[in-house]
VOBA-1610 file (N, C-alpha, C; in pm, whole numbers, padded with zeros to 5 digits, always signed):
BEGIN
Unk+02486+00630-01560Unk+02344+00637-01529Unk+02329+00527-01430Unk+02235+00553-01313Unk+02201+00448-01230Unk+02072+00382-01275Unk+02052+00261-01289Unk+01944+00199-01314Unk+01909+00085-01223Unk+01767+00064-01198Unk+01739-00045-01113Unk+01741-00181-01201Unk+01746-00289-01131Unk+01732-00426-01188Unk+01598-00448-01260Unk+01598-00495-01370Unk+01483-00543-01448Unk+01427-00689-01414Unk+01319-00704-01350Unk+01265-00829-01311Unk+01173-00883-01425Unk+01158-01027-01422Unk+01080-01092-01530Unk+00939-01017-01540Unk+00886-01025-01657Unk+00758-00977-01690Unk+00647-01047-01603Unk+00550-00958-01570Unk+00431-01020-01486Unk+00370-01143-01558Unk+00371-01254-01503Unk+00325-01376-01575Unk+00186-01381-01564Unk+00110-01431-01686Unk-00032-01438-01679Unk-00074-01534-01572Unk+00002-01635-01533Unk-00055-01732-01434Unk-00070-01679-01307Unk+00002-01557-01287Unk+00004-01489-01142Unk-00106-01391-01119Unk-00184-01374-01224Unk-00296-01277-01222Unk-00399-01319-01124Unk-00468-01229-01068Unk-00559-01250-00959Unk-00667-01357-00979Unk-00721-01366-01099Unk-00813-01472-01140Unk-00767-01615-01126Unk-00635-01628-01137Unk-00577-01749-01133Unk-00509-01788-01009Unk-00519-01704-00900Unk-00451-01734-00777Unk-00553-01818-00690Unk-00469-01920-00614Unk-00565-02011-00536Unk-00621-01953-00413Unk-00717-01984-00342Unk-00759-01929-00230Unk-00662-01909-00136Unk-00685-01819-00028Unk-00599-01776+00065Unk-00534-01887+00150Unk-00616-01974+00200Unk-00578-02073+00306Unk-00485-02170+00223Unk-00527-02219+00099Unk-00432-02312+00022Unk-00305-02250-00023Unk-00309-02108-00055Unk-00199-02053-00125Unk-00083-02007-00023Unk-00116-01996+00111Unk-00022-01946+00196Unk+00005-02041+00325Unk-00051-02171+00302Unk-00040-02242+00431Unk+00089-02296+00463Unk+00193-02316+00348Unk+00329-02362+00385Unk+00433-02261+00366Unk+00412-02146+00321Unk+00515-02066+00303Unk+00481-01930+00372Unk+00585-01842+00396Unk+00562-01737+00484Unk+00478-01644+00395Unk+00402-01536+00452Unk+00345-01448+00388Unk+00432-01341+00310Unk+00393-01315+00191Unk+00478-01201+00125Unk+00439-01071+00182Unk+00513-00986+00185Unk+00494-00853+00236Unk+00493-00728+00123Unk+00392-00652+00126Unk+00403-00553+00019Unk+00399-00417+00084Unk+00484-00334+00031Unk+00486-00198+00104Unk+00407-00089+00015Unk+00324-00026+00062Unk+00248+00093-00024Unk+00283+00222+00068Unk+00329+00309-00023Unk+00353+00457+00015Unk+00255+00553-00032Unk+00198+00615+00064Unk+00084+00709+00044Unk+00149+00847+00040Unk+00173+00897-00076Unk+00237+01037-00089Unk+00145+01155-00108Unk+00020+01136-00154Unk-00071+01250-00166Unk-00218+01189-00135Unk-00306+01299-00105Unk-00423+01263-00047Unk-00499+01167-00144Unk-00495+01182-00279Unk-00585+01102-00365Unk-00543+00964-00368Unk-00420+00920-00306Unk-00384+00769-00292Unk-00450+00696-00190Unk-00514+00772-00111Unk-00593+00708+00013Unk-00698+00616-00039Unk-00798+00701-00111Unk-00921+00624-00154Unk-00876+00523-00262Unk-00786+00558-00325Unk-00722+00464-00450Unk-00675+00330-00393Unk-00609+00337-00288Unk-00542+00213-00216Unk-00642+00136-00130Unk-00739+00210-00082Unk-00833+00156+00020Unk-00896+00032-00014Unk-00956+00008-00136Unk-00996-00118-00182Unk-00883-00220-00232Unk-00768-00175-00271Unk-00678-00269-00313Unk-00607-00342-00200Unk-00605-00280-00093Unk-00529-00356+00038Unk-00627-00454+00079Unk-00746-00464+00093Unk-00825-00589+00143Unk-00813-00689+00054Unk-00807-00661-00080Unk-00805-00741-00186Unk-00682-00849-00177Unk-00569-00763-00153Unk-00428-00838-00137Unk-00440-00908-00003Unk-00495-00880+00088Unk-00496-00942+00218Unk-00572-01075+00215Unk-00677-01071+00124Unk-00767-01169+00119Unk-00692-01297+00047Unk-00599-01245-00048Unk-00516-01339-00121Unk-00416-01390-00031Unk-00388-01345+00080Unk-00276-01403+00172Unk-00156-01323+00174Unk-00161-01197+00128Unk-00047-01102+00141Unk-00055-01011+00257Unk+00064-00999+00325Unk+00062-00877+00419Unk+00088-00739+00357Unk+00025-00637+00394Unk+00032-00510+00360Unk+00080-00416+00466Unk+00175-00336+00446Unk+00202-00234+00536Unk+00214-00089+00472Unk+00171+00014+00536Unk+00149+00151+00456Unk+00246+00255+00539Unk+00316+00329+00458Unk+00371+00473+00505Unk+00316+00575+00433Unk+00339+00692+00481Unk+00267+00809+00414Unk+00365+00920+00475Unk+00339+01049+00409Unk+00397+01168+00448Unk+00299+01277+00485Unk+00334+01362+00573Unk+00246+01460+00619Unk+00233+01586+00515Unk+00160+01561+00423Unk+00130+01664+00310Unk+00009+01639+00246Unk-00056+01754+00189Unk-00172+01749+00128Unk-00281+01674+00181Unk-00301+01683+00325Unk-00414+01619+00406Unk-00409+01471+00397Unk-00305+01410+00381Unk-00275+01272+00387Unk-00303+01218+00519Unk-00256+01276+00620Unk-00281+01245+00756Unk-00437+01233+00789Unk-00511+01352+00748Unk-00646+01355+00782Unk-00716+01254+00703Unk-00664+01218+00575Unk-00739+01115+00499Unk-00715+00985+00541Unk-00602+00950+00595Unk-00571+00821+00650Unk-00655+00785+00767Unk-00691+00901+00854Unk-00761+00883+00966Unk-00924+00852+00924Unk-00971+00948+00804Unk-01101+00933+00769Unk-01120+00787+00708Unk-01022+00722+00660Unk-01046+00584+00599Unk-01008+00471+00685Unk-00954+00523+00809Unk-00914+00426+00931Unk-00813+00322+00879Unk-00712+00381+00811Unk-00609+00311+00748Unk-00503+00290+00873Unk-00420+00175+00868Unk-00297+00165+00947Unk-00180+00215+00870Unk-00122+00321+00898Unk-00016+00388+00816Unk+00081+00465+00904Unk+00207+00446+00878Unk+00295+00510+00947Unk+00336+00622+00885Unk+00336+00755+00947Unk+00365+00885+00887Unk+00508+00914+00899Unk+00571+00942+00782Unk+00716+00955+00798Unk+00747+01098+00696Unk+00811+01190+00749Unk+00842+01303+00654Unk+00720+01395+00615Unk+00741+01503+00549Unk+00638+01598+00516Unk+00687+01647+00372Unk+00611+01771+00332Unk+00627+01821+00225Unk+00748+01940+00238Unk+00841+01933+00148Unk+00963+02013+00177Unk+00968+02132+00089Unk+00869+02170-00002Unk+00860+02285-00073Unk+00851+02255-00217Unk+00826+02374-00298Unk+00784+02363-00444Unk+00915+02359-00545Unk+01009+02423-00491Unk+01142+02418-00573Unk+01205+02286-00601Unk+01254+02266-00712Unk+01310+02124-00754Unk+01417+02096-00643Unk+01506+02178-00609Unk+01634+02131-00525Unk+01568+02097-00378Unk+01467+02162-00345Unk+01380+02126-00227Unk+01322+01980-00224Unk+01253+01952-00331Unk+01181+01822-00361Unk+01302+01710-00359Unk+01405+01733-00420Unk+01510+01630-00423Unk+01566+01612-00293Unk+01601+01731-00215Unk+01638+01712-00071Unk+01558+01658+00014Unk+01412+01680-00003Unk+01313+01624+00066Unk+01290+01485+00051Unk+01318+01428-00078Unk+01315+01287-00110Unk+01413+01220-00050Unk+01540+01275-00036Unk+01654+01212+00012Unk+01656+01206+00163Unk+01596+01324+00232Unk+01574+01316+00384Unk+01481+01208+00414Unk+01361+01223+00348Unk+01257+01112+00384Unk+01311+00961+00359Unk+01372+00941+00249Unk+01428+00804+00229Unk+01518+00759+00351Unk+01599+00840+00400Unk+01681+00804+00504Unk+01599+00774+00631Unk+01495+00848+00649Unk+01407+00827+00755Unk+01333+00694+00742Unk+01297+00666+00637Unk+01213+00538+00594Unk+01304+00415+00622Unk+01416+00422+00583Unk+01495+00296+00560Unk+01479+00206+00692Unk+01507+00253+00814Unk+01482+00151+00932Unk+01363+00083+00937Unk+01245+00147+00905Unk+01123+00095+00899Unk+01106-00023+00785Unk+01153+00010+00679Unk+01134-00069+00550Unk+01229-00188+00589Unk+01361-00171+00652Unk+01439-00289+00664Unk+01372-00387+00764Unk+01308-00321+00875Unk+01246-00410+00963Unk+01129-00492+00901Unk+01055-00425+00804Unk+00939-00492+00753Unk+00966-00602+00633Unk+01091-00580+00582Unk+01145-00661+00472Unk+01032-00675+00370Unk+00990-00588+00291Unk+00892-00597+00192Unk+00956-00672+00066Unk+00856-00762+00000Unk+00907-00824-00114Unk+00872-00730-00243Unk+00790-00639-00232Unk+00756-00538-00333Unk+00706-00415-00283Unk+00768-00299-00352Unk+00693-00149-00306Unk+00606-00123-00426Unk+00492-00045-00381Unk+00395+00008-00485Unk+00353+00131-00426Unk+00334+00215-00522Unk+00284+00359-00494Unk+00225+00426-00612Unk+00143+00508-00592Unk+00099+00604-00714Unk+00181+00733-00729Unk+00300+00702-00767Unk+00395+00820-00804Unk+00450+00869-00670Unk+00535+00789-00589Unk+00617+00824-00486Unk+00772+00828-00530Unk+00827+00936-00549Unk+00957+00934-00589Unk+01053+00893-00465Unk+01007+00915-00337Unk+01092+00871-00227Unk+01082+00727-00221Unk+00973+00651-00252Unk+00971+00510-00244Unk+01073+00466-00378Unk+01084+00509-00474Unk+01174+00469-00578Unk+01319+00463-00529Unk+01362+00576-00465Unk+01488+00600-00406Unk+01507+00492-00302Unk+01420+00481-00201Unk+01439+00379-00078Unk+01443+00243-00153Unk+01344+00225-00237Unk+01357+00076-00285Unk+01492+00032-00344Unk+01555+00143-00431Unk+01668+00113-00486Unk+01784+00097-00392Unk+01787+00173-00286Unk+01897+00162-00187Unk+01900+00015-00106Unk+01754-00020-00102Unk+01756-00156-00021Unk+01727-00270-00121Unk+01743-00262-00264Unk+01721-00373-00350Unk+01592-00432-00351Unk+01486-00345-00359Unk+01345-00390-00330Unk+01276-00367-00477Unk+01227-00467-00534Unk+01146-00432-00665Unk+01027-00322-00645Unk+01005-00238-00731Unk+00905-00138-00711Unk+00819-00114-00838Unk+00691-00116-00816Unk+00588-00066-00910Unk+00521+00056-00874Unk+00522+00152-00984Unk+00467+00269-00979Unk+00360+00284-01053Unk+00249+00351-01000Unk+00126+00370-01072Unk+00110+00525-01096Unk+00072+00544-01226Unk+00041+00697-01246Unk-00059+00718-01347Unk-00121+00832-01344Unk-00238+00860-01439Unk-00214+00989-01514Unk-00093+01047-01508Unk-00061+01169-01575Unk+00082+01166-01625Unk+00078+01147-01761Unk+00206+01111-01823Unk+00324+01230-01828Unk+00274+01329-01801Unk+00363+01454-01809Unk+00448+01484-01684Unk+00418+01391-01570Unk+00483+01377-01454Unk+00583+01278-01449Unk+00716+01295-01428Unk+00826+01206-01458Unk+00793+01076-01367Unk+00805+00959-01429Unk+00778+00834-01365Unk+00883+00785-01266Unk+00993+00831-01285Unk+01102+00793-01189Unk+01154+00898-01101Unk+01264+00894-01047Unk+01342+00995-00965Unk+01484+01006-01007Unk+01529+01121-01052Unk+01672+01153-01108Unk+01699+01030-01205Unk+01783+00966-01193Unk+01807+00855-01301Unk+01753+00712-01263Unk+01673+00709-01163Unk+01609+00572-01110Unk+01467+00566-01183Unk+01451+00430-01224Unk+01321+00408-01284Unk+01273+00278-01207Unk+01126+00290-01197Unk+01066+00174-01136Unk+01095+00037-01221Unk+01086-00070-01153Unk+01070-00188-01230Unk+00944-00203-01327Unk+00833-00171-01276Unk+00726-00165-01373Unk+00640-00026-01349Unk+00585+00017-01463Unk+00505+00143-01468Unk+00355+00086-01501Unk+00263+00134-01425Unk+00120+00102-01447Unk+00039+00238-01478Unk-00043+00223-01579Unk-00138+00356-01625Unk-00261+00296-01676Unk-00350+00405-01689Unk-00473+00372-01762Unk-00430+00333-01913Unk-00521+00275-01977Unk-00485+00226-02125Unk-00499+00340-02224Unk-00562+00457-02172Unk-00573+00558-02266Unk-00431+00640-02278Unk-00322+00615-02201Unk-00191+00665-02206Unk-00107+00578-02276Unk-00044+00636-02370Unk+00055+00568-02447Unk+00164+00474-02377Unk+00202+00367-02427Unk+00284+00274-02356Unk+00423+00338-02340Unk+00475+00413-02433Unk+00601+00486-02436Unk+00615+00586-02321Unk+00482+00636-02265Unk+00495+00737-02179Unk+00472+00679-02036Unk+00468+00550-02023Unk+00461+00467-01891Unk+00601+00427-01845Unk+00669+00372-01943Unk+00815+00303-01892Unk+00894+00307-02018Unk+01028+00333-01994Unk+01119+00328-02123Unk+01151+00194-02169Unk+01094+00084-02101Unk+01086-00046-02140Unk+00953-00092-02172Unk+00905-00112-02297Unk+00761-00150-02310Unk+00716-00269-02250Unk+00811-00356-02212Unk+00782-00490-02141Unk+00749-00455-01997Unk+00794-00345-01954Unk+00773-00310-01816Unk+00640-00208-01789Unk+00584-00184-01909Unk+00467-00091-01903Unk+00345-00169-01895Unk+00260-00151-01801Unk+00126-00230-01783Unk+00013-00134-01785Unk-00089-00170-01854Unk-00218-00086-01864Unk-00334-00136-01814Unk-00423-00082-01745Unk-00547-00111-01694Unk-00655-00053-01753Unk-00782-00093-01769Unk-00900-00040-01841Unk-00949+00060-01753Unk-01015+00171-01828Unk-01072+00282-01751Unk-00971+00389-01707Unk-01033+00462-01589Unk-00938+00559-01513Unk-00912+00513-01368Unk-00817+00580-01310Unk-00787+00557-01177Unk-00912+00547-01085Unk-01001+00658-01106Unk-01126+00659-01019Unk-01196+00537-01034Unk-01198+00466-01143Unk-01289+00348-01151Unk-01265+00227-01062Unk-01117+00246-00979Unk-01074+00143-00895Unk-01180+00164-00757Unk-01220+00277-00723Unk-01290+00288-00596Unk-01438+00342-00618Unk-01472+00415-00718Unk-01594+00476-00730Unk-01703+00376-00733Unk-01689+00266-00810Unk-01790+00161-00816Unk-01860+00128-00672Unk-01775+00129-00577Unk-01822+00067-00434Unk-01860+00188-00348Unk-01869+00317-00405Unk-01920+00438-00326Unk-02078+00430-00297Unk-02092+00467-00170Unk-02233+00472-00130Unk-02259+00621-00065Unk-02359+00697-00123Unk-02365+00826-00063Unk-02424+00837+00073Unk-02378+00926+00144Unk-02435+00955+00283Unk-02507+01109+00307Unk-02630+01109+00294Unk-02688+01248+00302Unk-02653+01337+00422Unk-02595+01274+00528Unk-02563+01334+00641Unk-02466+01459+00626Unk-02391+01452+00505Unk-02300+01545+00482Unk-02346+01693+00443Unk-02480+01697+00407Unk-02542+01819+00378Unk-02568+01892+00494Unk-02609+01829+00602Unk-02624+01885+00731Unk-02492+01934+00807Unk-02387+01850+00776Unk-02264+01880+00826Unk-02220+02006+00771Unk-02228+02031+00624Unk-02181+02156+00575Unk-02290+02266+00560Unk-02399+02253+00638Unk-02507+02349+00636Unk-02572+02379+00499Unk-02573+02278+00414Unk-02628+02305+00268Unk-02792+02297+00292Unk-02843+02380+00220Unk-03002+02380+00211Unk-03051+02340+00079Unk-03176+02299+00066Unk-03227+02252-00045Unk-03221+02341-00153Unk-03232+02483-00108Unk-03228+02575-00208Unk-03101+02634-00265Unk-02996+02577-00200Unk-02853+02626-00256Unk-02830+02552-00382Unk-02753+02629-00465Unk-02696+02577-00574Unk-02552+02554-00535Unk-02520+02414-00509Unk-02394+02376-00448Unk-02280+02366-00552Unk-02162+02436-00542Unk-02056+02426-00629Unk-01934+02380-00541Unk-01884+02275-00573Unk-01765+02242-00504Unk-01640+02250-00594Unk-01549+02333-00523Unk-01424+02388-00597Unk-01297+02344-00526Unk-01205+02298-00605Unk-01073+02254-00555Unk-00965+02358-00640Unk-00904+02441-00544Unk-00806+02526-00617Unk-00693+02448-00679Unk-00617+02512-00755Unk-00509+02453-00822Unk-00399+02415-00733Unk-00329+02310-00780Unk-00209+02264-00705Unk-00084+02346-00713Unk-00083+02476-00626Unk+00019+02577-00663Unk+00163+02525-00631Unk+00183+02426-00550Unk+00298+02387-00521Unk+00375+02266-00605Unk+00277+02216-00700Unk+00326+02116-00802Unk+00420+02166-00905Unk+00511+02098-00946Unk+00601+02132-01043Unk+00540+02162-01182Unk+00412+02114-01206Unk+00347+02130-01348Unk+00255+02243-01329Unk+00248+02330-01218Unk+00149+02435-01198Unk+00184+02542-01296Unk+00061+02602-01342Unk+00075+02715-01421Unk-00004+02846-01350Unk+00049+02966-01346Unk-00021+03073-01301Unk-00156+03097-01351Unk-00182+03063-01472Unk-00307+03075-01548Unk-00404+03008-01460Unk-00386+02891-01400Unk-00482+02822-01331Unk-00527+02912-01201Unk-00435+02979-01138Unk-00482+03061-01034Unk-00588+03176-01080Unk-00536+03234-01190Unk-00620+03346-01253Unk-00761+03284-01272Unk-00792+03164-01328Unk-00922+03106-01348Unk-00984+03082-01210Unk-00917+03037-01106Unk-00977+03024-00996Unk-01024+03134-00936Unk-00958+03248-00934Unk-01000+03368-00892Unk-01113+03426-00946Unk-01116+03408-01084Unk-01232+03459-01175Unk-01356+03374-01143Unk-01342+03241-01126Unk-01459+03156-01100Unk-01527+03205-00966Unk-01455+03228-00864Unk-01507+03260-00743Unk-01584+03398-00748Unk-01509+03496-00822Unk-01569+03619-00827Unk-01707+03608-00919Unk-01715+03521-01012Unk-01839+03507-01088Unk-01944+03453-01010Unk-01902+03345-00938Unk-02001+03277-00835Unk-02061+03365-00740Unk-01968+03461-00706Unk-02013+03555-00597Unk-02137+03656-00616Unk-02141+03653-00761Unk-02257+03749-00829Unk-02399+03664-00845Unk-02377+03538-00797Unk-02498+03455-00801Unk-02547+03416-00665Unk-02663+03488-00628Unk-02706+03491-00483Unk-02728+03345-00436Unk-02779+03245-00520Unk-02817+03108-00459Unk-02694+03031-00470Unk-02577+03069-00527Unk-02471+02975-00529Unk-02393+02966-00406Unk-02381+02855-00341Unk-02291+02826-00243Unk-02166+02747-00260Unk-02040+02807-00240Unk-01908+02753-00280Unk-01856+02674-00152Unk-01828+02537-00185Unk-01761+02458-00086Unk-01627+02456-00151Unk-01522+02521-00088Unk-01389+02507-00131Unk-01306+02420-00052Unk-01224+02340-00117Unk-01133+02228-00078Unk-01000+02278-00080Unk-00936+02365+00012Unk-00790+02399-00004Unk-00693+02288+00014Unk-00582+02290-00071Unk-00492+02179-00059Unk-00408+02175+00077Unk-00397+02293+00137Unk-00309+02306+00254Unk-00356+02416+00329Unk-00292+02445+00450Unk-00325+02546+00535Unk-00291+02692+00485Unk-00180+02698+00402Unk-00146+02807+00328Unk-00250+02865+00258Unk-00300+02781+00170Unk-00398+02786+00065Unk-00540+02834+00124Unk-00563+02783+00240Unk-00680+02819+00304Unk-00692+02958+00355Unk-00559+02986+00402Unk-00539+03122+00469Unk-00551+03228+00356Unk-00501+03203+00242Unk-00501+03303+00127Unk-00662+03329+00093Unk-00730+03211+00084Unk-00869+03231+00051Unk-00958+03307+00144Unk-00918+03288+00279Unk-00996+03369+00373Unk-00939+03511+00366Unk-00809+03540+00334Unk-00775+03690+00318Unk-00841+03755+00195Unk-00859+03673+00086Unk-00910+03725-00035Unk-01075+03759-00022Unk-01144+03659+00035Unk-01284+03680+00021Unk-01352+03651+00175Unk-01305+03756+00274Unk-01365+03739+00403Unk-01510+03770+00408Unk-01567+03849+00329Unk-01713+03886+00327Unk-01784+03763+00275Unk-01737+03688+00181Unk-01810+03578+00138Unk-01815+03462+00243Unk-01713+03448+00322Unk-01709+03355+00423Unk-01805+03402+00550Unk-01819+03523+00577Unk-01914+03568+00665Unk-02037+03548+00622Unk-02086+03570+00503Unk-02211+03556+00438Unk-02253+03411+00439Unk-02163+03315+00456Unk-02187+03188+00435Unk-02180+03149+00276Unk-02127+03226+00203Unk-02146+03202+00065Unk-02019+03109+00025Unk-01921+03121+00094Unk-01799+03015+00093Unk-01784+02933+00210Unk-01764+02804+00193Unk-01770+02721+00311Unk-01627+02639+00305Unk-01540+02665+00404Unk-01418+02571+00390Unk-01421+02459+00503Unk-01434+02333+00474Unk-01431+02248+00574Unk-01325+02258+00675Unk-01352+02232+00808Unk-01238+02248+00901Unk-01142+02116+00906Unk-01201+01993+00857Unk-01126+01882+00853Unk-01156+01811+00719Unk-01065+01705+00702Unk-01095+01628+00547Unk-01226+01573+00548Unk-01283+01569+00450Unk-01411+01508+00434Unk-01415+01413+00313Unk-01505+01315+00305Unk-01520+01225+00195Unk-01567+01309+00075Unk-01451+01313-00020Unk-01465+01408-00139Unk-01584+01344-00229Unk-01584+01209-00248Unk-01678+01153-00333Unk-01816+01194-00287Unk-01856+01192-00162Unk-01976+01208-00096Unk-02004+01357-00123Unk-01909+01459-00107Unk-01941+01595-00135Unk-01969+01625-00268Unk-01906+01551-00376Unk-01910+01551-00514Unk-02072+01517-00548Unk-02124+01413-00486Unk-02247+01348-00522Unk-02344+01442-00488Unk-02342+01516-00375Unk-02451+01620-00326Unk-02415+01751-00387Unk-02326+01769-00490Unk-02304+01901-00543Unk-02381+01909-00681Unk-02404+02032-00722Unk-02461+02054-00852Unk-02362+02040-00962Unk-02244+02087-00924Unk-02137+02096-01032Unk-02009+02102-00947Unk-01891+02075-01020Unk-01770+02064-00964Unk-01681+02154-01053Unk-01593+02238-00998Unk-01490+02307-01073Unk-01349+02270-00992Unk-01258+02237-01079Unk-01123+02188-01014Unk-01008+02222-01080Unk-00881+02261-01024Unk-00767+02285-01087Unk-00682+02166-01066Unk-00723+02048-01042Unk-00638+01930-01042Unk-00722+01828-01098Unk-00645+01699-01102Unk-00693+01611-01177Unk-00787+01507-01115Unk-00771+01469-00994Unk-00853+01360-00922Unk-00997+01405-00897Unk-01010+01530-00853Unk-01146+01565-00823Unk-01227+01565-00958Unk-01173+01620-01053Unk-01232+01619-01191Unk-01277+01485-01234Unk-01202+01402-01220Unk-01212+01262-01274Unk-01313+01187-01182Unk-01326+01214-01054Unk-01419+01155-00961Unk-01548+01190-01002Unk-01566+01325-01028Unk-01693+01379-01054Unk-01742+01321-01203Unk-01646+01308-01298Unk-01665+01248-01430Unk-01713+01105-01408Unk-01634+01043-01316Unk-01673+00887-01293Unk-01818+00877-01240Unk-01864+00990-01163Unk-02000+00987-01093Unk-02101+01024-01188Unk-02067+01094-01293Unk-02157+01144-01389Unk-02207+01292-01345Unk-02138+01361-01261Unk-02165+01503-01211Unk-02106+01609-01296Unk-02171+01706-01355Unk-02109+01813-01419Unk-01966+01870-01364Unk-01866+01872-01446Unk-01744+01892-01391Unk-01660+01997-01495Unk-01588+02076-01438Unk-01519+02176-01523Unk-01385+02193-01481Unk-01288+02192-01576Unk-01148+02187-01535Unk-01080+02334-01550Unk-01016+02370-01457Unk-00959+02513-01463Unk-00785+02480-01455Unk-00753+02344-01482Unk-00595+02315-01486Unk-00555+02365-01618Unk-00448+02439-01616Unk-00391+02502-01740Unk-00239+02445-01760Unk-00201+02348-01709Unk-00081+02263-01733Unk-00091+02191-01857Unk+00013+02121-01890Unk+00007+02037-02005Unk-00104+01914-02010Unk-00203+01923-02091Unk-00321+01827-02077Unk-00262+01685-02082Unk-00317+01608-01991Unk-00291+01458-02012Unk-00387+01378-02081Unk-00348+01257-02113Unk-00435+01171-02205Unk-00573+01138-02130Unk-00559+01121-02012Unk-00697+01083-01949Unk-00790+01209-01943Unk-00748+01336-01916Unk-00836+01435-01928Unk-00880+01471-02075Unk-00796+01432-02168Unk-00830+01446-02310Unk-00956+01343-02347Unk-00922+01237-02283Unk-01008+01119-02321Unk-01162+01166-02255Unk-01153+01209-02128Unk-01271+01254-02067Unk-01339+01370-02142Unk-01256+01463-02181Unk-01317+01583-02263Unk-01384+01528-02382Unk-01327+01456-02463Unk-01366+01400-02583Unk-01505+01315-02574Unk-01518+01261-02460Unk-01631+01185-02422Unk-01755+01288-02380Unk-01720+01405-02356Unk-01806+01501-02307Unk-01843+01493-02147Unk-01729+01425-02079Unk-01773+01410-01930Unk-01677+01511-01847Unk-01594+01589-01924Unk-01519+01687-01868Unk-01531+01804-01968Unk-01542+01928-01893Unk-01545+02056-01983Unk-01418+02134-01939Unk-01319+02155-02040Unk-01215+02242-02013Unk-01239+02393-02024Unk-01203+02463-01927Unk-01203+02604-01926Unk-01064+02667-01947Unk-01056+02729-02062Unk-00919+02766-02100Unk-00883+02918-02092Unk-00996+03005-02058Unk-00982+03134-02058Unk-01080+03201-01952Unk-01063+03308-01901Unk-01156+03385-01825Unk-01287+03394-01893Unk-01283+03425-02022Unk-01419+03450-02094Unk-01501+03316-02098Unk-01430+03209-02085Unk-01516+03097-02111Unk-01600+03046-01974Unk-01566+03114-01875Unk-01619+03096-01735Unk-01782+03122-01762Unk-01812+03238-01825Unk-01960+03265-01848Unk-02010+03189-01950Unk-01937+03147-02061Unk-02011+03086-02167Unk-02015+02933-02155Unk-01918+02870-02062Unk-01918+02733-02066Unk-01981+02670-01942Unk-01968+02731-01829Unk-02008+02689-01703Unk-02163+02702-01693Unk-02226+02594-01671Unk-02390+02592-01669Unk-02422+02580-01505Unk-02469+02695-01458Unk-02514+02686-01324Unk-02668+02645-01307Unk-02673+02507-01295Unk-02801+02457-01316Unk-02821+02338-01198Unk-02920+02337-01121Unk-02933+02247-01024Unk-02967+02114-01086Unk-02896+02013-01026Unk-02937+01876-01077Unk-03069+01820-01018Unk-03123+01732-01078Unk-03250+01684-01028Unk-03233+01570-00924Unk-03107+01544-00883Unk-03081+01442-00783Unk-03041+01305-00847Unk-03068+01281-00967Unk-03035+01156-01030Unk-02929+01176-01113Unk-02822+01085-01097Unk-02698+01095-01178Unk-02665+00972-01246Unk-02608+00962-01364Unk-02551+00850-01424Unk-02403+00823-01386Unk-02402+00687-01315Unk-02272+00644-01273Unk-02201+00586-01400Unk-02082+00646-01440Unk-02010+00603-01540Unk-01918+00486-01504Unk-01881+00478-01384Unk-01785+00374-01326Unk-01873+00260-01286Unk-01926+00167-01375Unk-01997+00062-01343Unk-01927-00059-01354Unk-01793-00062-01372Unk-01713-00180-01408Unk-01622-00185-01291Unk-01555-00311-01259Unk-01465-00340-01151Unk-01334-00382-01210Unk-01332-00381-01343Unk-01211-00450-01412Unk-01081-00383-01386Unk-01092-00237-01348Unk-00974-00160-01314Unk-00908-00225-01185Unk-00986-00230-01073Unk-00935-00279-00947Unk-00885-00404-00964Unk-00951-00507-01028Unk-00904-00641-01047Unk-00785-00648-01129Unk-00773-00573-01222Unk-00635-00563-01310Unk-00524-00521-01225Unk-00542-00421-01152Unk-00418-00359-01087Unk-00384-00468-00968Unk-00473-00522-00901Unk-00453-00622-00799Unk-00367-00736-00867Unk-00434-00766-00992Unk-00346-00886-01050Unk-00215-00847-01098Unk-00186-00722-01141Unk-00057-00667-01170Unk+00046-00683-01061Unk-00009-00644-00927Unk+00071-00646-00797Unk+00107-00790-00762Unk+00010-00889-00773Unk+00018-01012-00737Unk+00128-01092-00832Unk+00114-01055-00969Unk+00217-01109-01054Unk+00348-01044-01028Unk+00373-00925-00985Unk+00511-00879-00969Unk+00559-00949-00846Unk+00480-00957-00731Unk+00513-01019-00616Unk+00573-01167-00650Unk+00489-01238-00715Unk+00520-01389-00744Unk+00630-01389-00846Unk+00652-01300-00931Unk+00768-01312-01015Unk+00905-01309-00957Unk+00907-01230-00839Unk+01046-01235-00764Unk+01070-01375-00720Unk+00971-01456-00694Unk+01004-01569-00632Unk+01061-01684-00728Unk+01049-01641-00861Unk+01087-01715-00961Unk+01246-01692-01020Unk+01305-01572-00955Unk+01420-01531-00995Unk+01535-01641-00952Unk+01618-01686-01039Unk+01720-01797-01018Unk+01674-01926-01019Unk+01541-01938-01061Unk+01489-02089-01091Unk+01541-02127-01238
//
């Protein structure tokens, strides 16, 4: 079995609240470099507020990403400096492994030139492999415990997850498992500011009942066909509601083409709208009456904003979704019959309750990253 070296535990004195100001902290030593890999589109808003926090503390940050799941469009939307390397190589396991190996080889020259002190990502298997080959400590963040935290027999040096996820599901060494309060979306939702211009951009009228829909992640390893059945049934049910306008956000061009083939009449009638380019998902959710999604991030964003949200995800339920469901912030749709009985097609009054009113998730994660970078400095002392 191949294993990665285990580094010292993140020290309390390296947490962000104990770090000195930037000018004093970095005046005599070279700036340490942190590599962030953006593997999927939800990672862009997640890391967007983390990067300036790290830079304000005196660290250099460089980002790479892959051309998959609208990562390129989201990077442009958020104006991030990111080098795109590789793409999505397919759903089957052997293609995923081959893709990770291929992308790792393509990443190596860039990573060698940057000489990072720490690699950080929200579930990038390629980064784990590349970091192992180059001897770079790696921190992997995750919020779905049923997705393997490592790659093949490689494990990250640190695993980070919401505190509702059991420690044993984060890392095989409990000392390497770090947990933050709240959910992943609490990192960036508190800084969200709505922009009403999106309503005109999407052609939304005051009389429309706006339903934002995210289809299931059909290429993910945890995908279940039952999610597709629920998605189709949801669209057919909403098609019978004359005032319902569906804004559907496909995960890729293939999925968009399938939707156009299935419901061309609804597109012509303006009942279904598919954005031509990536848009700010939080802003769309804010101006929606309800959200229905086959994936985790959009469901959780809606829950964090206090927007009614329904999950048609039929894979193995994660601790975060169970936590939101138990709180009444997320409704699980488990059968076609429940579409009619559970989904409430009601216009909101424009006032929502924002659940993400804390910033401790952001500060805690930044503190973990800082602690990991600084702990490397102490090796050999």
